[in-house]
DRENGU-828690 format. One record per residue (C-alpha): x, y, z; residue in one letter. Coordinates in steps of 0.25 Angstrom, whole numbers, padded with zeros to 4 digits, always signed. Layout:
XYZa
...
***
This chain:
+0137+0166+0184m
+0152+0168+0185s
+0160+0167+0173s
+0172+0162+0180a
+0170+0147+0176p
+0169+0152+0161t
+0182+0160+0162l
+0189+0149+0169r
+0185+0139+0158h
+0189+0149+0147t
+0203+0151+0154l
+0205+0136+0155s
+0202+0135+0140s
+0211+0146+0136d
+0222+0140+0145l
+0220+0126+0139a
+0222+0132+0125r
+0234+0139+0130a
+0240+0126+0135v
+0237+0119+0122v
+0244+0131+0115r
+0256+0129+0124m
+0257+0114+0122v
+0257+0117+0106n
+0266+0128+0107d
+0277+0120+0115n
+0275+0108+0105g
+0271+0099+0117l
+0265+0085+0114g
+0258+0074+0121p
+0266+0070+0133g
+0274+0083+0135d
+0273+0089+0148a
+0267+0103+0152l
+0271+0112+0163d
+0263+0111+0176s
+0250+0117+0179v
+0256+0127+0188k
+0267+0131+0177v
+0256+0132+0166l
+0247+0140+0175a
+0258+0150+0177a
+0261+0150+0162r
+0247+0154+0158f
+0245+0163+0171d
+0233+0155+0176v
+0230+0149+0189a
+0234+0134+0191v
+0220+0129+0192p
+0216+0136+0179t
+0228+0130+0172m
+0225+0116+0177r
+0210+0117+0172e
+0215+0121+0158a
+0225+0109+0158l
+0215+0100+0163r
+0206+0104+0151r
+0217+0100+0142l
+0219+0087+0149e
+0205+0084+0147g
+0207+0085+0132l
+0220+0077+0132g
+0228+0089+0129v
+0236+0088+0142l
+0238+0076+0152e
+0240+0078+0167f
+0249+0067+0172r
+0248+0065+0187h
+0261+0069+0194g
+0268+0072+0181s
+0262+0084+0175g
+0254+0089+0162i
+0257+0083+0149y
+0252+0086+0134v
+0241+0076+0131g
+0238+0067+0119a
+0228+0077+0114n
+0237+0089+0114a
+0239+0089+0098g
+0225+0086+0095r
+0216+0096+0087r
+0203+0089+0090v
+0199+0086+0104l
+0186+0080+0109a
+0179+0086+0121n
+0182+0077+0133p
+0170+0083+0141l
+0160+0080+0130s
+0147+0073+0136p
+0146+0058+0133k
+0137+0056+0120p
+0123+0051+0122d
+0118+0040+0113q
+0113+0050+0102g
+0127+0055+0101q
+0132+0042+0097l
+0126+0043+0084l
+0131+0057+0082e
+0145+0052+0086l
+0144+0041+0075l
+0139+0052+0065e
+0151+0060+0068a
+0160+0048+0066r
+0153+0045+0053l
+0155+0059+0047q
+0170+0058+0051i
+0176+0044+0051e
+0173+0039+0036p
+0181+0051+0031q
+0192+0048+0041i
+0192+0033+0037a
+0193+0037+0022g
+0205+0046+0025l
+0212+0035+0034a
+0211+0026+0021a
+0218+0037+0013q
+0229+0041+0023v
+0231+0028+0031q
+0240+0034+0042d
+0249+0024+0046g
+0248+0025+0061a
+0233+0026+0060g
+0232+0013+0052l
+0240+0006+0062v
+0231+0011+0073w
+0219+0007+0065m
+0224-0007+0063e
+0227-0009+0077e
+0213-0004+0082t
+0207-0013+0072l
+0215-0025+0077g
+0212-0022+0091r
+0197-0021+0088a
+0197-0034+0081r
+0202-0041+0093q
+0193-0033+0103q
+0181-0037+0094v
+0185-0052+0095a
+0187-0051+0110e
+0175-0042+0113r
+0184-0032+0119d
+0176-0020+0126d
+0187-0011+0121a
+0184-0012+0107l
+0176+0001+0106w
+0189+0008+0110l
+0197+0001+0099t
+0186+0005+0089n
+0187+0019+0093l
+0202+0018+0090d
+0200+0012+0076f
+0192+0024+0072h
+0203+0033+0077r
+0213+0025+0070a
+0206+0026+0057v
+0206+0041+0059a
+0221+0041+0063a
+0223+0034+0049t
+0217+0046+0042s
+0230+0054+0045g
+0222+0066+0049n
+0224+0069+0064s
+0213+0079+0065v
+0203+0068+0060l
+0209+0058+0069a
+0207+0068+0081e
+0192+0071+0077v
+0189+0056+0077l
+0197+0054+0090d
+0188+0065+0096s
+0175+0058+0092i
+0178+0044+0096v
+0186+0046+0108l
+0177+0057+0115i
+0165+0048+0112h
+0172+0035+0115a
+0160+0031+0124d
+0151+0033+0113s
+0159+0025+0103q
+0159+0014+0114r
+0144+0015+0114e
+0143+0015+0099i
+0151+0002+0098l
+0141-0004+0109r
+0129+0000+0101l
+0135-0005+0088h
+0137-0019+0095g
+0145-0026+0084d
+0160-0025+0086a
+0163-0035+0075v
+0155-0027+0064e
+0162-0014+0070d
+0175-0020+0069y
+0173-0025+0054d
+0169-0011+0051e
+0181-0005+0057h
+0189-0016+0049a
+0183-0011+0036r
+0187+0003+0039i
+0201-0001+0042a
+0203-0009+0030a
+0199+0003+0021a
+0208+0012+0028v
+0219+0002+0028r
+0218-0001+0013e
+0216+0014+0009g
+0202+0014+0005r
+0196+0028+0009p
+0182+0026+0004e
+0181+0012+0010d
+0186+0018+0023a
+0176+0029+0023r
+0164+0020+0019s
+0168+0009+0029s
+0169+0020+0040a
+0156+0026+0036r
+0149+0013+0036q
+0154+0009+0049h
+0150+0021+0056l
+0136+0021+0049e
+0134+0007+0054e
+0138+0010+0068v
+0129+0022+0068s
+0117+0014+0063a
+0119+0003+0074i
+0120+0014+0085v
+0108+0022+0080r
+0100+0009+0080a
+0104+0006+0094r
+0105+0020+0101v
***
């Protein structure tokens, strides 16, 4: 078997890392423009198709953004230290429980930290998502599951720890379909909202232990319901 595909994959990975270093070394941020594929290929002394493959890999991670007719730009994920794998397989039902278990190990501590730190921007986001969820519960809006994801992300942002926020982002966003299935299996949007409201109150009022216990109880109850129905 030829080793050419393996060598090409390795070269593409090395190029992708080199482009990220270039972006960082030049102090570029989201929305800043990069040179064309042709110019970058000449800079790194590789063929244009090889350069394009490396750039597309970074596009898949949200590190770069290709704008048709405009060029290549630094993407929203360029500064992230934790990135989810966009090519990971869709979780099966058994993995729903693993997902909840992972969240159970992480989110109570994040909620407790959020109640201590109370980052201002995170608090605003948390209150906004909670208000939106309340309205969507009343209207039986199908988009509620997305708002619920944003609530958990907002609590993480309120912790003031950007790495923890990125870790939680990676868990909930890359498994968004699983989160939607969890809400469907849970089946009680009002109860789910009430549990979120208790977490938010503890965070808002600066009660770390209550925030931890509320988050833990919420995820344990969701896990028990999902386990019974899967």
